[in-house]
C-alpha beads as a LAMMPS data file, in Angstrom:
LAMMPS data file: protein, C-alpha beads

234 atoms
233 bonds

1 atom types
1 bond types

-500.0 500.0 xlo xhi
-500.0 500.0 ylo yhi
-500.0 500.0 zlo zhi

Masses

1 110.0

Atoms # bond

1 1 1 68.243 261.962 -316.569
2 1 1 67.713 258.750 -314.624
3 1 1 64.422 256.836 -314.585
4 1 1 62.991 257.192 -311.067
5 1 1 60.167 255.679 -309.226
6 1 1 57.651 258.154 -310.525
7 1 1 58.718 258.414 -314.170
8 1 1 61.630 260.141 -315.927
9 1 1 63.153 262.377 -313.322
10 1 1 66.241 263.194 -311.295
11 1 1 65.840 261.789 -307.793
12 1 1 68.028 260.804 -304.852
13 1 1 66.746 258.145 -302.463
14 1 1 67.753 258.103 -298.836
15 1 1 67.210 254.403 -298.186
16 1 1 67.703 254.160 -294.409
17 1 1 65.877 256.102 -291.675
18 1 1 69.131 256.558 -289.806
19 1 1 70.290 258.921 -292.612
20 1 1 67.188 261.059 -292.818
21 1 1 68.628 263.953 -290.823
22 1 1 72.096 263.928 -292.332
23 1 1 71.594 263.115 -296.047
24 1 1 70.313 265.360 -298.833
25 1 1 67.697 263.744 -301.015
26 1 1 64.333 263.873 -302.713
27 1 1 62.925 260.660 -301.339
28 1 1 63.219 259.317 -297.793
29 1 1 62.426 255.671 -296.888
30 1 1 61.775 253.669 -293.745
31 1 1 61.541 249.952 -294.669
32 1 1 62.903 246.566 -293.903
33 1 1 62.565 247.253 -290.181
34 1 1 64.513 244.999 -287.817
35 1 1 64.592 244.791 -284.057
36 1 1 68.131 246.205 -284.202
37 1 1 66.664 249.592 -285.122
38 1 1 64.926 249.666 -281.769
39 1 1 67.434 247.968 -279.512
40 1 1 69.448 250.125 -277.062
41 1 1 73.144 249.903 -277.695
42 1 1 72.757 248.585 -281.260
43 1 1 74.952 250.481 -283.756
44 1 1 71.943 251.209 -285.905
45 1 1 69.474 252.140 -283.148
46 1 1 67.168 254.903 -284.375
47 1 1 67.397 256.792 -281.082
48 1 1 71.023 257.542 -281.951
49 1 1 69.996 259.316 -285.157
50 1 1 67.465 261.896 -283.912
51 1 1 64.449 259.577 -283.647
52 1 1 62.188 258.890 -280.654
53 1 1 61.037 255.302 -280.197
54 1 1 59.244 253.353 -277.515
55 1 1 58.590 249.635 -277.000
56 1 1 57.672 248.851 -280.612
57 1 1 58.051 245.364 -282.031
58 1 1 58.949 243.809 -285.364
59 1 1 56.702 241.125 -286.826
60 1 1 57.477 238.913 -289.838
61 1 1 54.246 237.549 -291.264
62 1 1 53.453 235.333 -294.236
63 1 1 50.366 234.253 -296.111
64 1 1 50.392 236.345 -299.241
65 1 1 50.621 235.313 -302.868
66 1 1 53.570 236.288 -304.989
67 1 1 53.352 240.001 -305.845
68 1 1 49.588 239.846 -305.461
69 1 1 47.551 242.906 -304.548
70 1 1 44.498 240.622 -304.112
71 1 1 46.291 238.501 -301.493
72 1 1 49.203 240.619 -300.156
73 1 1 49.495 238.989 -296.713
74 1 1 50.869 241.265 -294.019
75 1 1 54.566 241.171 -294.759
76 1 1 57.283 242.463 -292.426
77 1 1 55.812 245.129 -290.119
78 1 1 56.843 247.528 -287.424
79 1 1 54.078 247.044 -284.892
80 1 1 52.564 249.545 -282.440
81 1 1 50.577 247.253 -280.132
82 1 1 50.529 248.988 -276.762
83 1 1 49.271 252.258 -275.340
84 1 1 51.767 255.186 -275.584
85 1 1 53.764 253.529 -278.339
86 1 1 55.518 256.163 -280.384
87 1 1 57.793 256.523 -283.382
88 1 1 58.956 260.054 -284.194
89 1 1 61.420 261.056 -286.871
90 1 1 63.597 264.164 -286.869
91 1 1 61.558 267.331 -287.791
92 1 1 63.122 268.155 -291.158
93 1 1 60.489 267.980 -293.890
94 1 1 58.846 270.849 -295.717
95 1 1 61.113 273.741 -294.689
96 1 1 62.383 276.036 -297.446
97 1 1 65.941 274.958 -296.840
98 1 1 65.114 271.235 -297.088
99 1 1 63.109 271.774 -300.238
100 1 1 65.786 273.961 -301.724
101 1 1 68.365 271.200 -301.246
102 1 1 65.992 268.786 -302.983
103 1 1 65.610 271.228 -305.834
104 1 1 69.295 271.029 -306.609
105 1 1 68.721 267.315 -307.426
106 1 1 65.311 267.617 -309.060
107 1 1 66.231 270.559 -311.241
108 1 1 63.187 272.540 -310.053
109 1 1 61.785 273.851 -306.805
110 1 1 59.244 271.371 -305.459
111 1 1 55.760 272.482 -304.563
112 1 1 54.495 269.347 -302.890
113 1 1 55.504 267.206 -299.869
114 1 1 54.134 263.647 -299.946
115 1 1 53.949 260.834 -297.473
116 1 1 53.148 257.241 -298.374
117 1 1 52.514 254.558 -295.780
118 1 1 51.955 250.889 -296.490
119 1 1 50.296 249.759 -293.295
120 1 1 47.136 248.915 -291.332
121 1 1 45.248 249.391 -288.164
122 1 1 45.206 246.323 -285.911
123 1 1 41.866 247.249 -284.418
124 1 1 39.187 249.917 -285.162
125 1 1 36.949 249.956 -282.144
126 1 1 38.403 252.929 -280.345
127 1 1 37.677 256.608 -281.075
128 1 1 41.309 257.661 -280.830
129 1 1 42.592 260.869 -282.422
130 1 1 46.218 260.221 -281.461
131 1 1 46.316 256.593 -282.568
132 1 1 47.527 256.855 -286.190
133 1 1 50.277 258.156 -288.382
134 1 1 51.157 261.166 -290.503
135 1 1 52.944 264.526 -290.387
136 1 1 53.341 266.257 -287.038
137 1 1 55.295 269.050 -285.327
138 1 1 56.368 266.716 -282.521
139 1 1 55.008 263.644 -280.916
140 1 1 51.850 262.314 -282.562
141 1 1 50.562 261.608 -279.097
142 1 1 49.779 265.340 -278.766
143 1 1 46.791 266.452 -280.840
144 1 1 48.010 270.027 -281.073
145 1 1 51.089 268.758 -282.969
146 1 1 49.196 267.300 -285.850
147 1 1 49.555 268.727 -289.314
148 1 1 48.045 265.758 -291.260
149 1 1 47.311 262.637 -289.150
150 1 1 45.361 259.623 -290.300
151 1 1 43.365 257.986 -287.525
152 1 1 40.014 256.442 -286.517
153 1 1 37.647 258.797 -284.667
154 1 1 34.067 258.152 -283.493
155 1 1 32.117 256.664 -286.370
156 1 1 32.672 254.125 -289.123
157 1 1 35.342 255.804 -291.238
158 1 1 39.050 256.551 -291.417
159 1 1 39.769 260.263 -290.987
160 1 1 42.544 262.822 -291.241
161 1 1 43.052 265.730 -288.911
162 1 1 45.255 268.695 -288.155
163 1 1 45.290 270.851 -285.077
164 1 1 42.696 273.029 -286.857
165 1 1 40.619 270.789 -289.230
166 1 1 39.474 267.245 -289.939
167 1 1 37.963 265.201 -292.794
168 1 1 36.316 261.821 -292.875
169 1 1 37.087 259.212 -295.565
170 1 1 36.173 255.670 -296.492
171 1 1 35.008 252.908 -294.192
172 1 1 37.505 251.723 -291.592
173 1 1 38.903 248.189 -291.556
174 1 1 42.012 246.286 -290.506
175 1 1 43.336 245.562 -294.050
176 1 1 46.604 246.647 -295.499
177 1 1 46.320 249.886 -297.413
178 1 1 48.510 252.366 -299.216
179 1 1 47.789 255.617 -297.353
180 1 1 49.065 258.820 -298.953
181 1 1 49.148 262.444 -297.826
182 1 1 49.990 265.273 -300.282
183 1 1 50.584 268.781 -298.924
184 1 1 50.800 271.542 -301.525
185 1 1 52.556 274.814 -300.872
186 1 1 50.016 277.635 -300.904
187 1 1 47.211 275.122 -301.195
188 1 1 45.684 272.302 -299.110
189 1 1 46.400 268.775 -297.843
190 1 1 44.816 265.960 -299.865
191 1 1 44.759 262.398 -298.669
192 1 1 44.289 259.077 -300.424
193 1 1 43.644 255.423 -299.553
194 1 1 44.793 253.018 -302.262
195 1 1 45.176 255.883 -304.702
196 1 1 41.570 257.005 -304.220
197 1 1 41.230 260.648 -302.996
198 1 1 39.446 260.919 -299.621
199 1 1 39.192 264.731 -299.569
200 1 1 41.219 267.716 -298.303
201 1 1 41.919 269.728 -295.225
202 1 1 43.432 273.196 -294.981
203 1 1 47.206 273.476 -294.816
204 1 1 48.167 274.904 -291.438
205 1 1 50.588 277.865 -291.710
206 1 1 53.708 278.369 -289.630
207 1 1 54.145 274.656 -288.895
208 1 1 57.149 273.592 -290.937
209 1 1 59.468 271.703 -290.842
210 1 1 57.519 268.619 -289.760
211 1 1 58.299 265.049 -288.741
212 1 1 56.840 261.684 -289.527
213 1 1 55.087 260.171 -286.474
214 1 1 53.170 257.009 -285.670
215 1 1 51.540 256.565 -282.242
216 1 1 48.993 254.761 -280.058
217 1 1 47.309 256.828 -277.319
218 1 1 47.755 255.800 -273.680
219 1 1 45.402 252.908 -272.934
220 1 1 44.451 252.851 -276.597
221 1 1 43.174 249.898 -278.565
222 1 1 43.731 250.915 -282.187
223 1 1 47.175 249.457 -282.685
224 1 1 49.134 249.934 -285.921
225 1 1 51.435 248.005 -288.157
226 1 1 53.641 249.750 -290.686
227 1 1 55.413 247.929 -293.490
228 1 1 57.168 250.912 -295.083
229 1 1 57.160 254.712 -295.232
230 1 1 58.119 256.919 -298.157
231 1 1 58.382 260.719 -297.939
232 1 1 59.153 262.637 -301.116
233 1 1 59.168 266.026 -302.811
234 1 1 57.740 266.773 -306.281

Bonds

1 1 1 2
2 1 2 3
3 1 3 4
4 1 4 5
5 1 5 6
6 1 6 7
7 1 7 8
8 1 8 9
9 1 9 10
10 1 10 11
11 1 11 12
12 1 12 13
13 1 13 14
14 1 14 15
15 1 15 16
16 1 16 17
17 1 17 18
18 1 18 19
19 1 19 20
20 1 20 21
21 1 21 22
22 1 22 23
23 1 23 24
24 1 24 25
25 1 25 26
26 1 26 27
27 1 27 28
28 1 28 29
29 1 29 30
30 1 30 31
31 1 31 32
32 1 32 33
33 1 33 34
34 1 34 35
35 1 35 36
36 1 36 37
37 1 37 38
38 1 38 39
39 1 39 40
40 1 40 41
41 1 41 42
42 1 42 43
43 1 43 44
44 1 44 45
45 1 45 46
46 1 46 47
47 1 47 48
48 1 48 49
49 1 49 50
50 1 50 51
51 1 51 52
52 1 52 53
53 1 53 54
54 1 54 55
55 1 55 56
56 1 56 57
57 1 57 58
58 1 58 59
59 1 59 60
60 1 60 61
61 1 61 62
62 1 62 63
63 1 63 64
64 1 64 65
65 1 65 66
66 1 66 67
67 1 67 68
68 1 68 69
69 1 69 70
70 1 70 71
71 1 71 72
72 1 72 73
73 1 73 74
74 1 74 75
75 1 75 76
76 1 76 77
77 1 77 78
78 1 78 79
79 1 79 80
80 1 80 81
81 1 81 82
82 1 82 83
83 1 83 84
84 1 84 85
85 1 85 86
86 1 86 87
87 1 87 88
88 1 88 89
89 1 89 90
90 1 90 91
91 1 91 92
92 1 92 93
93 1 93 94
94 1 94 95
95 1 95 96
96 1 96 97
97 1 97 98
98 1 98 99
99 1 99 100
100 1 100 101
101 1 101 102
102 1 102 103
103 1 103 104
104 1 104 105
105 1 105 106
106 1 106 107
107 1 107 108
108 1 108 109
109 1 109 110
110 1 110 111
111 1 111 112
112 1 112 113
113 1 113 114
114 1 114 115
115 1 115 116
116 1 116 117
117 1 117 118
118 1 118 119
119 1 119 120
120 1 120 121
121 1 121 122
122 1 122 123
123 1 123 124
124 1 124 125
125 1 125 126
126 1 126 127
127 1 127 128
128 1 128 129
129 1 129 130
130 1 130 131
131 1 131 132
132 1 132 133
133 1 133 134
134 1 134 135
135 1 135 136
136 1 136 137
137 1 137 138
138 1 138 139
139 1 139 140
140 1 140 141
141 1 141 142
142 1 142 143
143 1 143 144
144 1 144 145
145 1 145 146
146 1 146 147
147 1 147 148
148 1 148 149
149 1 149 150
150 1 150 151
151 1 151 152
152 1 152 153
153 1 153 154
154 1 154 155
155 1 155 156
156 1 156 157
157 1 157 158
158 1 158 159
159 1 159 160
160 1 160 161
161 1 161 162
162 1 162 163
163 1 163 164
164 1 164 165
165 1 165 166
166 1 166 167
167 1 167 168
168 1 168 169
169 1 169 170
170 1 170 171
171 1 171 172
172 1 172 173
173 1 173 174
174 1 174 175
175 1 175 176
176 1 176 177
177 1 177 178
178 1 178 179
179 1 179 180
180 1 180 181
181 1 181 182
182 1 182 183
183 1 183 184
184 1 184 185
185 1 185 186
186 1 186 187
187 1 187 188
188 1 188 189
189 1 189 190
190 1 190 191
191 1 191 192
192 1 192 193
193 1 193 194
194 1 194 195
195 1 195 196
196 1 196 197
197 1 197 198
198 1 198 199
199 1 199 200
200 1 200 201
201 1 201 202
202 1 202 203
203 1 203 204
204 1 204 205
205 1 205 206
206 1 206 207
207 1 207 208
208 1 208 209
209 1 209 210
210 1 210 211
211 1 211 212
212 1 212 213
213 1 213 214
214 1 214 215
215 1 215 216
216 1 216 217
217 1 217 218
218 1 218 219
219 1 219 220
220 1 220 221
221 1 221 222
222 1 222 223
223 1 223 224
224 1 224 225
225 1 225 226
226 1 226 227
227 1 227 228
228 1 228 229
229 1 229 230
230 1 230 231
231 1 231 232
232 1 232 233
233 1 233 234
């Protein structure tokens, strides 16, 4: 048994987004983004690996203290700063077959699909249901595709929505946060901000497998920046 990120467990980490659709694993990462991931003709362009991307940009920022949660800075971020920006992964997560493959590594059949995002909203003034990030059945720019999508609606709070339900959470801001979504088989979807539960929404049936998506609605103002993404089974 190897010591994994979440304690003593058997886990296999897929460390590049280009490998999400072709590698078997328990944990899938998008991190260390570079402009080469988005540049047409680059050998590592995400569009060649089942992803959909638009005119996103990569920003290297500074200003944090060493390993400080009190002063984290902004770090290296994939930035969604224009209307209709979209990042969409292959739709692979949460199917029985994908979970079964993960079970051969874990040693048990998983019951939960989790999504962690270290990121922030660049602005919070718009009431925009499709400016956000989360699990979807296709482009996050289409509301009907949402399974669990964190966004900023009318009002003062962050919220999560599916095509059938929504739930409001804590006060919105433009700070870096650890957003987490946990979908439980036969149960519900719970969401967290900085490890604090924000509530639950019903799990929509007949929607899997799903993709990870981040998006900004056409003519939208609530831009995003994402430092890293982690999707895992447990």
